[in-house]
MDTraj code that builds the backbone (N, CA, C; nanometers):
import mdtraj as md
import numpy as np

residues = "UNK UNK UNK UNK UNK UNK UNK UNK UNK UNK UNK UNK UNK UNK UNK UNK UNK UNK UNK UNK UNK UNK UNK UNK UNK UNK UNK UNK UNK UNK UNK UNK UNK UNK UNK UNK UNK UNK UNK UNK UNK UNK UNK UNK UNK UNK UNK UNK UNK UNK UNK UNK UNK UNK UNK UNK UNK UNK UNK UNK UNK UNK UNK UNK UNK UNK UNK UNK UNK UNK UNK UNK UNK UNK UNK UNK UNK UNK UNK UNK UNK UNK UNK UNK UNK UNK UNK UNK UNK UNK UNK UNK UNK UNK UNK UNK UNK UNK UNK UNK UNK UNK UNK UNK UNK UNK UNK UNK UNK UNK UNK UNK UNK UNK UNK UNK UNK UNK UNK UNK UNK UNK UNK UNK UNK UNK UNK UNK UNK UNK UNK UNK UNK UNK UNK UNK UNK UNK UNK UNK UNK UNK UNK UNK UNK UNK UNK UNK UNK UNK UNK UNK UNK UNK UNK UNK UNK UNK UNK UNK UNK UNK UNK UNK UNK UNK UNK UNK UNK UNK UNK UNK UNK UNK UNK UNK UNK UNK UNK UNK UNK UNK UNK UNK UNK UNK UNK UNK UNK UNK UNK UNK UNK UNK UNK UNK UNK UNK UNK UNK UNK UNK UNK UNK UNK UNK UNK UNK UNK UNK UNK UNK UNK UNK UNK".split()
xyz = np.array([
    [8.6055, 9.3244, 12.7798],
    [8.4802, 9.2612, 12.7371],
    [8.3841, 9.3670, 12.6843],
    [8.3186, 9.3377, 12.5732],
    [8.2243, 9.4314, 12.5148],
    [8.0995, 9.4430, 12.6008],
    [8.0489, 9.5648, 12.6138],
    [7.9219, 9.5863, 12.6822],
    [7.8098, 9.5199, 12.6038],
    [7.7089, 9.4612, 12.6729],
    [7.5949, 9.4057, 12.5992],
    [7.5187, 9.5114, 12.5204],
    [7.5299, 9.6383, 12.5612],
    [7.4650, 9.7448, 12.4847],
    [7.5240, 9.7532, 12.3442],
    [7.6506, 9.7150, 12.3300],
    [7.7129, 9.7080, 12.1980],
    [7.6955, 9.5699, 12.1363],
    [7.7439, 9.4680, 12.2072],
    [7.7519, 9.3338, 12.1498],
    [7.6162, 9.2710, 12.1217],
    [7.5155, 9.3023, 12.2038],
    [7.3863, 9.2342, 12.1927],
    [7.2701, 9.3295, 12.1674],
    [7.3026, 9.4512, 12.1255],
    [7.1949, 9.5486, 12.1040],
    [7.2189, 9.6284, 11.9763],
    [7.3127, 9.7214, 11.9807],
    [7.3341, 9.8083, 11.8646],
    [7.4013, 9.7364, 11.7483],
    [7.5076, 9.6636, 11.7754],
    [7.5857, 9.6034, 11.6667],
    [7.5085, 9.4995, 11.5860],
    [7.4388, 9.4061, 11.6483],
    [7.3637, 9.3093, 11.5665],
    [7.2623, 9.3753, 11.4745],
    [7.1944, 9.4784, 11.5238],
    [7.0943, 9.5471, 11.4416],
    [7.1591, 9.6187, 11.3244],
    [7.2755, 9.6777, 11.3460],
    [7.3466, 9.7450, 11.2374],
    [7.3982, 9.6444, 11.1353],
    [7.4610, 9.5387, 11.1826],
    [7.5242, 9.4429, 11.0916],
    [7.4224, 9.3680, 11.0066],
    [7.3008, 9.3545, 11.0549],
    [7.1959, 9.2883, 10.9766],
    [7.1606, 9.3670, 10.8504],
    [7.1910, 9.4959, 10.8482],
    [7.1574, 9.5801, 10.7329],
    [7.2672, 9.5785, 10.6265],
    [7.3796, 9.5161, 10.6565],
    [7.4960, 9.5185, 10.5679],
    [7.5136, 9.3810, 10.5039],
    [7.5389, 9.3745, 10.3736],
    [7.5568, 9.2442, 10.3082],
    [7.6665, 9.1608, 10.3737],
    [7.6470, 9.0303, 10.3732],
    [7.7452, 8.9389, 10.4320],
    [7.8746, 8.9368, 10.3509],
    [7.8621, 8.9494, 10.2199],
    [7.9793, 8.9447, 10.1334],
    [8.0075, 9.0844, 10.0782],
    [8.1258, 9.1334, 10.1066],
    [8.1606, 9.2707, 10.0701],
    [8.2891, 9.2771, 9.9875],
    [8.3224, 9.1717, 9.9197],
    [8.4446, 9.1702, 9.8394],
    [8.4415, 9.2818, 9.7355],
    [8.5458, 9.3653, 9.7365],
    [8.5551, 9.4753, 9.6418],
    [8.4756, 9.5982, 9.6791],
    [8.4024, 9.5935, 9.7905],
    [8.3200, 9.7065, 9.8337],
    [8.4047, 9.8004, 9.9189],
    [8.3979, 9.9300, 9.8888],
    [8.4738, 10.0304, 9.9625],
    [8.3839, 10.0915, 10.0696],
    [8.4301, 10.0836, 10.1946],
    [8.3500, 10.1270, 10.3089],
    [8.4251, 10.2331, 10.3878],
    [8.3537, 10.3388, 10.4254],
    [8.4060, 10.4392, 10.5177],
    [8.3399, 10.4181, 10.6532],
    [8.4213, 10.3924, 10.7547],
    [8.3743, 10.3794, 10.8924],
    [8.3937, 10.5152, 10.9584],
    [8.2864, 10.5938, 10.9626],
    [8.2935, 10.7335, 11.0057],
    [8.2703, 10.7433, 11.1564],
    [8.3797, 10.7666, 11.2282],
    [8.3755, 10.7616, 11.3732],
    [8.4076, 10.6202, 11.4178],
    [8.5229, 10.5713, 11.3748],
    [8.5541, 10.4278, 11.3879],
    [8.5870, 10.3857, 11.5300],
    [8.6169, 10.4826, 11.6188],
    [8.6502, 10.4511, 11.7575],
    [8.7621, 10.3468, 11.7617],
    [8.7439, 10.2390, 11.8364],
    [8.8505, 10.1393, 11.8526],
    [8.8572, 10.0389, 11.7390],
    [8.7701, 10.0539, 11.6376],
    [8.7844, 9.9752, 11.5154],
    [8.7018, 9.8488, 11.5056],
    [8.5982, 9.8341, 11.5906],
    [8.5189, 9.7106, 11.5849],
    [8.4524, 9.6946, 11.4490],
    [8.3832, 9.7984, 11.4013],
    [8.3150, 9.7883, 11.2718],
    [8.4148, 9.7751, 11.1575],
    [8.5241, 9.8470, 11.1646],
    [8.6253, 9.8356, 11.0588],
    [8.6735, 9.6921, 11.0462],
    [8.6981, 9.6276, 11.1592],
    [8.7441, 9.4889, 11.1563],
    [8.6351, 9.3953, 11.1056],
    [8.5129, 9.4129, 11.1554],
    [8.4031, 9.3240, 11.1157],
    [8.3747, 9.3333, 10.9663],
    [8.3796, 9.4541, 10.9117],
    [8.3510, 9.4718, 10.7692],
    [8.4681, 9.4261, 10.6832],
    [8.5901, 9.4476, 10.7310],
    [8.7068, 9.3946, 10.6591],
    [8.7018, 9.2419, 10.6547],
    [8.6543, 9.1810, 10.7628],
    [8.6427, 9.0351, 10.7664],
    [8.5373, 8.9841, 10.6685],
    [8.4450, 9.0707, 10.6287],
    [8.3471, 9.0334, 10.5262],
    [8.3996, 9.0592, 10.3852],
    [8.5226, 9.1088, 10.3763],
    [8.5851, 9.1285, 10.2464],
    [8.5929, 9.2710, 10.1985],
    [8.5437, 9.3664, 10.2781],
    [8.5406, 9.5060, 10.2349],
    [8.6791, 9.5700, 10.2404],
    [8.6964, 9.6718, 10.1573],
    [8.8128, 9.7594, 10.1627],
    [8.7729, 9.8778, 10.2505],
    [8.8182, 9.8786, 10.3755],
    [8.7667, 9.9706, 10.4768],
    [8.8664, 10.0810, 10.5079],
    [8.8127, 10.2029, 10.5216],
    [8.8875, 10.3156, 10.5762],
    [8.8124, 10.3656, 10.6983],
    [8.8803, 10.3707, 10.8117],
    [8.8195, 10.4221, 10.9339],
    [8.8758, 10.5583, 10.9689],
    [8.7883, 10.6485, 11.0114],
    [8.8337, 10.7803, 11.0550],
    [8.7728, 10.8119, 11.1911],
    [8.8494, 10.8847, 11.2725],
    [8.8025, 10.9244, 11.4047],
    [8.8799, 11.0484, 11.4469],
    [8.8166, 11.1316, 11.5270],
    [8.8810, 11.2555, 11.5704],
    [8.9829, 11.2308, 11.6809],
    [8.9709, 11.1178, 11.7497],
    [9.0557, 11.0887, 11.8650],
    [9.1825, 11.0141, 11.8236],
    [9.2976, 11.0736, 11.8506],
    [9.4248, 11.0060, 11.8218],
    [9.4382, 10.8787, 11.9046],
    [9.3879, 10.8830, 12.0279],
    [9.3938, 10.7648, 12.1138],
    [9.3145, 10.6498, 12.0525],
    [9.1947, 10.6803, 12.0017],
    [9.1126, 10.5764, 11.9407],
    [9.1758, 10.5235, 11.8116],
    [9.2354, 10.6128, 11.7347],
    [9.3022, 10.5703, 11.6111],
    [9.4169, 10.4747, 11.6427],
    [9.4945, 10.5058, 11.7458],
    [9.6040, 10.4163, 11.7836],
    [9.5511, 10.2810, 11.8311],
    [9.4398, 10.2840, 11.9060],
    [9.3780, 10.1591, 11.9506],
    [9.3280, 10.0784, 11.8311],
    [9.2654, 10.1485, 11.7353],
    [9.2146, 10.0808, 11.6149],
    [9.3288, 10.0186, 11.5349],
    [9.4394, 10.0895, 11.5234],
    [9.5540, 10.0358, 11.4495],
    [9.6048, 9.9073, 11.5130],
    [9.6106, 9.9064, 11.6461],
    [9.6572, 9.7855, 11.7151],
    [9.5592, 9.6702, 11.6935],
    [9.4332, 9.7020, 11.6901],
    [9.3318, 9.5975, 11.6710],
    [9.3331, 9.5433, 11.5281],
    [9.3425, 9.6340, 11.4328],
    [9.3235, 9.5967, 11.2927],
    [9.4453, 9.5295, 11.2300],
    [9.5633, 9.5670, 11.2773],
    [9.6865, 9.5049, 11.2256],
    [9.6920, 9.5060, 11.0723],
    [9.6551, 9.6215, 11.0147],
    [9.6642, 9.6366, 10.8699],
    [9.5430, 9.5901, 10.7922],
    [9.4399, 9.5395, 10.8579],
    [9.3193, 9.4953, 10.7870],
    [9.2465, 9.6109, 10.7200],
    [9.2603, 9.7316, 10.7773],
    [9.1919, 9.8496, 10.7249],
    [9.2813, 9.9711, 10.7441],
    [9.2609, 10.0710, 10.6592],
    [9.3315, 10.1979, 10.6748],
    [9.2580, 10.2827, 10.7781],
    [9.3312, 10.3523, 10.8631],
    [9.2691, 10.4400, 10.9625],
    [9.3445, 10.5719, 10.9666],
    [9.2705, 10.6793, 10.9873],
    [9.3331, 10.8099, 10.9980],
    [9.2548, 10.8995, 11.0908],
    [9.3250, 10.9920, 11.1524],
    [9.2650, 11.0867, 11.2455],
    [9.2082, 11.2040, 11.1668],
    [9.0769, 11.2277, 11.1826],
    [9.0129, 11.3348, 11.1072],
    [8.8841, 11.3764, 11.1766],
    [8.8529, 11.5045, 11.1666],
    [8.7322, 11.5637, 11.2243],
    [8.6181, 11.5546, 11.1232],
    [8.5086, 11.4886, 11.1604],
    [8.3955, 11.4723, 11.0689],
    [8.3228, 11.6028, 11.0389],
    [8.3519, 11.7067, 11.1141],
    [8.2894, 11.8359, 11.0868],
    [8.3683, 11.9168, 10.9838],
    [8.4773, 11.8591, 10.9342],
    [8.5572, 11.9247, 10.8311],
    [8.5489, 11.8455, 10.7008],
    [8.5917, 11.9085, 10.5912],
    [8.5884, 11.8420, 10.4606],
    [8.6676, 11.7119, 10.4658],
    [8.6126, 11.6084, 10.4051],
    [8.6774, 11.4778, 10.4071],
    [8.7917, 11.4719, 10.3053],
    [8.9008, 11.4053, 10.3392],
    [9.0179, 11.4001, 10.2504],
    [9.0086, 11.2882, 10.1469],
    [8.8931, 11.2795, 10.0804],
    [8.8705, 11.1750, 9.9811],
    [8.8100, 11.2360, 9.8552],
    [8.8362, 11.1762, 9.7399],
    [8.7755, 11.2261, 9.6158],
    [8.6267, 11.1945, 9.6100],
    [8.5592, 11.2561, 9.5150],
    [8.4168, 11.2294, 9.4943],
    [8.3941, 11.0820, 9.4616],
    [8.2804, 11.0306, 9.5071],
    [8.2345, 10.8947, 9.4719],
    [8.3383, 10.7878, 9.5066],
    [8.4002, 10.8006, 9.6218],
    [8.5066, 10.7085, 9.6630],
    [8.4527, 10.5809, 9.7291],
    [8.3353, 10.5894, 9.7937],
    [8.2892, 10.4782, 9.8765],
    [8.1526, 10.4263, 9.8315],
    [8.1338, 10.2959, 9.8532],
    [8.0043, 10.2324, 9.8276],
    [7.9124, 10.2425, 9.9489],
    [7.9719, 10.2400, 10.0674],
    [7.8960, 10.2402, 10.1926],
    [7.9660, 10.3305, 10.2934],
    [7.8868, 10.4084, 10.3672],
    [7.9358, 10.4772, 10.4862],
    [7.8605, 10.4211, 10.6057],
    [7.9356, 10.3783, 10.7058],
    [7.8787, 10.3311, 10.8322],
    [7.9239, 10.4261, 10.9422],
    [7.8292, 10.4704, 11.0239],
    [7.8637, 10.5582, 11.1355],
    [7.7880, 10.5103, 11.2591],
    [7.8618, 10.4552, 11.3529],
    [7.8017, 10.3949, 11.4720],
    [7.8145, 10.4870, 11.5927],
    [7.6995, 10.5334, 11.6428],
    [7.6925, 10.6094, 11.7680],
    [7.7956, 10.7223, 11.7725],
    [7.7977, 10.7998, 11.6654],
    [7.8935, 10.9096, 11.6518],
    [7.8259, 11.0439, 11.6292],
    [7.7203, 11.0460, 11.5497],
    [7.6651, 11.1728, 11.5021],
    [7.6080, 11.2601, 11.6130],
    [7.5663, 11.2018, 11.7238],
    [7.5110, 11.2854, 11.8317],
    [7.6188, 11.3710, 11.8990],
    [7.7452, 11.3462, 11.8680],
    [7.8515, 11.4325, 11.9201],
    [7.8732, 11.5568, 11.8331],
    [7.8077, 11.5625, 11.7188],
    [7.8222, 11.6758, 11.6274],
    [7.7059, 11.7723, 11.6454],
    [7.7361, 11.9008, 11.6544],
    [7.6309, 12.0011, 11.6739],
    [7.5403, 12.0097, 11.5525],
    [7.5999, 12.0141, 11.4349],
    [7.5228, 12.0253, 11.3109],
    [7.5642, 11.9136, 11.2160],
    [7.4672, 11.8636, 11.1438],
    [7.4922, 11.7521, 11.0526],
    [7.5023, 11.7947, 10.9064],
    [7.4636, 11.9164, 10.8743],
    [7.4527, 11.9555, 10.7339],
    [7.5855, 11.9445, 10.6595],
    [7.6915, 12.0020, 10.7150],
    [7.8208, 11.9966, 10.6460],
    [7.8735, 11.8537, 10.6370],
    [7.8544, 11.7784, 10.7430],
    [7.8994, 11.6387, 10.7440],
    [7.8248, 11.5571, 10.6400],
    [7.6934, 11.5753, 10.6326],
    [7.6141, 11.4999, 10.5359],
    [7.6434, 11.5438, 10.3926],
    [7.6764, 11.6711, 10.3744],
    [7.7176, 11.7176, 10.2419],
    [7.8414, 11.6413, 10.1956],
    [7.9357, 11.6237, 10.2860],
    [8.0576, 11.5497, 10.2530],
    [8.0298, 11.4007, 10.2335],
    [7.9439, 11.3441, 10.3172],
    [7.9084, 11.2030, 10.2990],
    [7.8450, 11.1810, 10.1618],
    [7.7570, 11.2707, 10.1250],
    [7.6906, 11.2616, 9.9944],
    [7.7933, 11.2713, 9.8816],
    [7.8913, 11.3578, 9.8991],
    [7.9932, 11.3787, 9.7953],
    [8.0803, 11.2549, 9.7753],
    [8.1227, 11.1929, 9.8852],
    [8.2191, 11.0832, 9.8722],
    [8.1525, 10.9474, 9.8468],
    [8.0200, 10.9404, 9.8594],
    [7.9502, 10.8162, 9.8265],
    [7.9265, 10.8059, 9.6764],
    [7.9322, 10.6846, 9.6256],
    [7.8999, 10.6605, 9.4857],
    [7.7497, 10.6752, 9.4638],
    [7.7064, 10.6975, 9.3393],
    [7.5625, 10.6979, 9.3110],
    [7.4974, 10.5702, 9.3642],
    [7.3876, 10.5872, 9.4324],
    [7.3151, 10.4763, 9.4957],
    [7.3907, 10.4163, 9.6144],
    [7.4946, 10.4858, 9.6612],
    [7.5689, 10.4378, 9.7770],
    [7.4847, 10.4405, 9.9032],
    [7.5172, 10.3525, 9.9974],
    [7.4390, 10.3377, 10.1200],
    [7.5027, 10.4126, 10.2361],
    [7.4184, 10.4779, 10.3150],
    [7.4597, 10.5452, 10.4379],
    [7.3811, 10.4826, 10.5527],
    [7.4517, 10.4203, 10.6447],
    [7.3897, 10.3526, 10.7586],
    [7.4463, 10.4117, 10.8867],
    [7.3583, 10.4622, 10.9732],
    [7.4087, 10.5185, 11.0982],
    [7.3170, 10.4870, 11.2156],
    [7.3783, 10.4839, 11.3327],
    [7.3042, 10.4728, 11.4579],
    [7.3334, 10.5964, 11.5415],
    [7.2359, 10.6329, 11.6222],
    [7.2507, 10.7495, 11.7085],
    [7.1640, 10.7295, 11.8317],
    [7.1775, 10.8181, 11.9279],
    [7.0911, 10.8117, 12.0449],
    [6.9450, 10.8276, 12.0038],
    [6.8586, 10.7524, 12.0663],
    [6.7150, 10.7693, 12.0443],
    [6.6705, 10.8971, 12.1159],
    [6.6008, 10.9880, 12.0467],
    [6.5632, 11.1148, 12.1097],
    [6.4748, 11.0973, 12.2325],
    [6.3956, 10.9923, 12.2358],
    [6.3107, 10.9662, 12.3525],
    [6.3963, 10.9367, 12.4750],
    [6.4995, 10.8568, 12.4569],
    [6.5860, 10.8204, 12.5684],
    [6.6523, 10.9432, 12.6292],
    [6.7126, 11.0261, 12.5444],
    [6.7814, 11.1436, 12.5962],
    [6.6846, 11.2423, 12.6603],
    [6.5670, 11.2581, 12.6021],
    [6.4686, 11.3527, 12.6540],
    [6.4247, 11.3142, 12.7945],
    [6.3960, 11.1872, 12.8160],
    [6.3475, 11.1430, 12.9470],
    [6.4606, 11.1296, 13.0482],
    [6.5741, 11.0781, 13.0050],
    [6.6841, 11.0546, 13.0985],
    [6.7407, 11.1839, 13.1545],
    [6.7460, 11.2880, 13.0706],
    [6.8062, 11.4140, 13.1126],
    [6.7023, 11.5200, 13.1494],
    [6.5752, 11.4793, 13.1576],
    [6.4679, 11.5693, 13.2018],
    [6.4676, 11.7018, 13.1255],
    [6.4737, 11.6937, 12.9940],
    [6.4726, 11.8142, 12.9108],
    [6.3353, 11.8810, 12.9172],
    [6.3339, 12.0126, 12.9024],
    [6.2093, 12.0888, 12.9122],
    [6.1324, 12.0935, 12.7810],
    [6.2045, 12.0893, 12.6692],
    [6.1408, 12.1084, 12.5387],
    [6.1907, 11.9998, 12.4437],
    [6.1028, 11.9067, 12.4075],
    [6.1421, 11.7957, 12.3208],
    [6.1928, 11.8452, 12.1863],
    [6.1366, 11.9531, 12.1352],
    [6.1654, 11.9980, 11.9989],
    [6.2897, 12.0858, 11.9889],
    [6.3491, 12.1198, 12.0999],
    [6.4684, 12.2038, 12.1010],
    [6.5940, 12.1179, 12.1040],
    [6.6917, 12.1544, 12.0220],
    [6.8207, 12.0856, 12.0278],
    [6.8893, 12.1216, 12.1591],
    [6.9378, 12.0205, 12.2302],
    [7.0004, 12.0430, 12.3598],
    [7.1437, 11.9919, 12.3610],
    [7.2322, 12.0710, 12.4205],
    [7.3667, 12.0239, 12.4510],
    [7.3616, 11.9610, 12.5895],
    [7.3908, 11.8324, 12.5973],
    [7.3816, 11.7586, 12.7228],
    [7.5186, 11.7057, 12.7627],
    [7.5329, 11.6781, 12.8904],
    [7.6590, 11.6255, 12.9426],
    [7.6313, 11.4947, 13.0150],
    [7.6955, 11.3905, 12.9677],
    [7.6863, 11.2595, 13.0315],
    [7.8156, 11.2341, 13.1088],
    [7.8078, 11.1482, 13.2076],
    [7.9262, 11.1144, 13.2868],
    [7.9614, 10.9680, 13.2630],
    [8.0828, 10.9459, 13.2172],
    [8.1334, 10.8106, 13.1950],
    [8.2305, 10.7766, 13.3073],
    [8.2020, 10.6693, 13.3767],
    [8.2879, 10.6253, 13.4861],
    [8.3897, 10.5238, 13.4357],
    [8.5159, 10.5602, 13.4485],
    [8.6254, 10.4705, 13.4143],
    [8.7091, 10.4484, 13.5399],
    [8.7912, 10.3444, 13.5424],
    [8.8693, 10.3158, 13.6631],
    [8.9460, 10.4379, 13.7131],
    [8.9075, 10.4855, 13.8296],
    [8.9768, 10.5966, 13.8926],
    [8.9427, 10.7342, 13.8415],
    [8.8474, 10.7444, 13.7471],
    [8.8173, 10.8760, 13.6898],
    [8.6749, 10.8800, 13.6355],
    [8.6139, 10.9984, 13.6433],
    [8.4838, 11.0233, 13.5816],
    [8.5021, 11.1281, 13.4728],
    [8.4538, 11.0976, 13.3531],
    [8.4736, 11.1855, 13.2381],
    [8.3408, 11.2475, 13.1977],
    [8.3393, 11.3797, 13.1793],
    [8.2218, 11.4487, 13.1256],
    [8.2252, 11.4406, 12.9731],
    [8.1180, 11.3899, 12.9147],
    [8.1090, 11.3736, 12.7698],
    [7.9911, 11.4547, 12.7180],
    [8.0189, 11.5481, 12.6274],
    [7.9143, 11.6325, 12.5699],
    [7.8566, 11.5697, 12.4438],
    [7.7251, 11.5848, 12.4275],
    [7.6601, 11.5413, 12.3043],
    [7.5326, 11.6225, 12.2859],
    [7.4718, 11.6083, 12.1684],
    [7.3537, 11.6875, 12.1335],
    [7.2313, 11.5978, 12.1183],
    [7.1223, 11.6406, 12.1795],
    [6.9938, 11.5736, 12.1613],
    [6.9109, 11.6541, 12.0630],
    [6.8512, 11.5861, 11.9658],
    [6.7654, 11.6509, 11.8678],
    [6.6391, 11.5680, 11.8507],
    [6.5315, 11.6359, 11.8141],
    [6.4025, 11.5692, 11.7967],
    [6.4073, 11.4742, 11.6774],
    [6.3217, 11.3744, 11.6799],
    [6.3154, 11.2784, 11.5698],
    [6.2873, 11.3488, 11.4380],
    [6.1984, 11.4479, 11.4391],
    [6.1661, 11.5161, 11.3137],
    [6.2881, 11.5884, 11.2569],
    [6.3773, 11.6353, 11.3418],
    [6.4997, 11.6999, 11.2937],
    [6.5959, 11.5975, 11.2332],
    [6.6050, 11.4810, 11.2964],
    [6.6890, 11.3739, 11.2429],
    [6.6405, 11.3327, 11.1045],
    [6.5090, 11.3143, 11.0926],
    [6.4508, 11.2731, 10.9646],
    [6.4657, 11.3830, 10.8603],
    [6.4437, 11.5064, 10.9006],
    [6.4464, 11.6179, 10.8060],
    [6.5844, 11.6358, 10.7436],
    [6.6881, 11.6398, 10.8258],
    [6.8218, 11.6636, 10.7707],
    [6.8704, 11.5427, 10.6913],
    [6.8366, 11.4226, 10.7355],
    [6.8793, 11.3037, 10.6613],
    [6.8112, 11.2969, 10.5253],
    [6.6813, 11.3216, 10.5229],
    [6.6062, 11.3116, 10.3972],
    [6.6386, 11.4257, 10.3018],
    [6.6972, 11.5336, 10.3530],
    [6.7398, 11.6428, 10.2647],
    [6.8555, 11.5983, 10.1750],
    [6.9405, 11.5102, 10.2266],
    [7.0594, 11.4672, 10.1527],
    [7.0474, 11.3273, 10.0931],
    [6.9613, 11.2445, 10.1531],
    [6.9536, 11.1039, 10.1131],
    [6.8083, 11.0581, 10.1067],
    [6.7873, 10.9462, 10.0415],
    [6.6570, 10.8797, 10.0453],
    [6.6589, 10.7793, 10.1599],
    [6.5711, 10.7984, 10.2558],
    [6.5653, 10.7077, 10.3704],
    [6.4939, 10.5795, 10.3301],
    [6.5599, 10.4664, 10.3540],
    [6.5028, 10.3354, 10.3222],
    [6.4449, 10.2655, 10.4446],
    [6.5119, 10.2804, 10.5572],
    [6.4655, 10.2142, 10.6796],
    [6.4895, 10.3044, 10.8000],
    [6.3960, 10.3012, 10.8928],
    [6.4134, 10.3596, 11.0254],
    [6.3907, 10.2460, 11.1243],
    [6.4925, 10.2156, 11.2024],
    [6.4906, 10.0969, 11.2877],
    [6.5071, 10.1378, 11.4336],
    [6.4179, 10.0886, 11.5181],
    [6.4341, 10.0993, 11.6620],
    [6.4757, 9.9599, 11.7111],
    [6.6043, 9.9370, 11.7272],
    [6.6512, 9.8011, 11.7561],
    [6.6043, 9.7508, 11.8917],
    [6.5867, 9.6205, 11.8982],
    [6.5541, 9.5539, 12.0232],
    [6.6734, 9.4697, 12.0668],
    [6.6971, 9.4603, 12.1965],
    [6.8107, 9.3804, 12.2429],
    [6.7938, 9.2332, 12.2093],
    [6.9057, 9.1673, 12.1841],
    [6.9059, 9.0250, 12.1546],
    [6.8760, 8.9439, 12.2815],
    [6.8388, 8.8179, 12.2620],
    [6.8124, 8.7304, 12.3763],
    [6.9372, 8.7137, 12.4635],
    [7.0549, 8.7196, 12.4011],
    [7.1792, 8.7084, 12.4785],
    [7.1914, 8.8211, 12.5806],
    [7.1386, 8.9380, 12.5464],
    [7.1383, 9.0510, 12.6394],
    [7.0544, 9.0155, 12.7623],
    [6.9387, 8.9553, 12.7380],
    [6.8483, 8.9168, 12.8475],
    [6.9168, 8.8225, 12.9446],
    [6.9965, 8.7307, 12.8911],
    [7.0666, 8.6347, 12.9758],
    [7.1762, 8.7020, 13.0585],
    [7.2422, 8.8026, 13.0000],
    [7.3522, 8.8696, 13.0693],
    [7.3028, 8.9718, 13.1708],
    [7.1967, 9.0423, 13.1348],
    [7.1487, 9.1512, 13.2200],
    [6.9979, 9.1657, 13.2032],
    [6.9189, 9.0817, 13.2702],
    [6.7734, 9.0834, 13.2501],
    [6.7075, 9.2159, 13.2860],
    [6.7577, 9.2840, 13.3877],
    [6.6967, 9.4119, 13.4269],
    [6.7131, 9.5161, 13.3161],
    [6.8338, 9.5264, 13.2605],
    [6.8566, 9.6222, 13.1518],
    [6.7806, 9.5820, 13.0262],
    [6.7690, 9.4518, 13.0035],
    [6.6914, 9.4033, 12.8886],
    [6.5476, 9.4522, 12.8971],
    [6.4835, 9.4328, 13.0107],
    [6.3439, 9.4746, 13.0254],
    [6.3312, 9.6270, 13.0201],
    [6.4327, 9.6967, 13.0709],
    [6.4318, 9.8427, 13.0624],
    [6.4353, 9.8887, 12.9166],
    [6.5209, 9.8265, 12.8362],
    [6.5322, 9.8659, 12.6955],
    [6.4066, 9.8343, 12.6152],
    [6.3311, 9.7355, 12.6578],
    [6.2077, 9.7021, 12.5874],
    [6.0982, 9.8059, 12.6103],
    [6.1183, 9.8948, 12.7069],
    [6.0225, 10.0030, 12.7322],
    [6.0850, 10.1412, 12.7160],
    [6.2175, 10.1457, 12.7042],
    [6.2886, 10.2731, 12.6892],
    [6.3967, 10.2579, 12.5821],
    [6.3602, 10.2700, 12.4546],
    [6.4587, 10.2499, 12.3472],
    [6.5744, 10.3488, 12.3571],
    [6.6962, 10.2964, 12.3419],
    [6.8154, 10.3799, 12.3579],
    [6.8733, 10.4285, 12.2260],
    [6.8593, 10.3493, 12.1201],
    [6.9258, 10.3816, 11.9946],
    [6.8269, 10.3844, 11.8789],
    [6.8653, 10.4577, 11.7767],
    [6.7887, 10.4689, 11.6530],
    [6.8844, 10.4416, 11.5375],
    [6.8400, 10.3631, 11.4410],
    [6.9220, 10.3309, 11.3240],
    [6.8495, 10.3761, 11.1982],
    [6.9223, 10.4414, 11.1094],
    [6.8660, 10.4839, 10.9812],
    [6.9538, 10.4314, 10.8680],
    [6.8888, 10.3681, 10.7726],
    [6.9553, 10.3266, 10.6485],
    [6.9042, 10.4153, 10.5368],
    [6.9964, 10.4801, 10.4678],
    [6.9599, 10.5729, 10.3611],
    [7.0494, 10.5480, 10.2404],
    [7.0151, 10.6148, 10.1310],
    [7.0896, 10.5916, 10.0073],
    [7.0992, 10.7214, 9.9284],
    [7.2115, 10.7369, 9.8576],
    [7.2288, 10.8524, 9.7697],
    [7.1270, 10.8443, 9.6563],
    [7.0621, 10.9556, 9.6287],
    [6.9666, 10.9589, 9.5178],
    [7.0416, 10.9565, 9.3855],
    [6.9921, 10.8806, 9.2920],
    [7.0530, 10.8770, 9.1585],
    [7.0181, 11.0031, 9.0795],
])
top = md.Topology()
chain = top.add_chain()
for i, resn in enumerate(residues, 1):
    res = top.add_residue(resn, chain, resSeq=i)
    for name in ("N", "CA", "C"):
        top.add_atom(name, md.element.get_by_symbol(name[0]), res)
traj = md.Trajectory(xyz[None], top)
């Protein structure tokens, strides 16, 4: 079962920014994980390619997609294996905070997007990470470690917290920012988990940016 943080919070806000009809549109799902976005966008008619650094996630995505989209294992911090101007849209859901630096990745995103192509991404909200992990300096990039509890095991997951001004600065260096969205949880979230719903209304967890390649 999908977590309400995905199903009723981040995903609805992201999908609202993407056209309902995507026939003939080429989409790169950058950090596709288990393939939810790849499947959803393929169902809207898009020609989707999903990439992820995790072989396990790629195998999971392949089982989910059943040929609806192409998927391949690739590191987003390395040059992308695509020609220039290959995609109309790049979608990256809750992936970029795992990368130390965004400059090389954004250079490649800019290269493989068509003129006026759209770049839509979600990431951790800097306020959430700053308060949750009791950081000393809001303006300093921090390497943080979160703990994910899975059946029978606890996994340490590393990610980077950066200030909002740094997120805006690097994004606007490569793209024209069209929207900055602080998503709010859906009413369905409130019904499933009212305590977390009220918490999110005072402690935003995610940030969404819609940007576009400059002509």
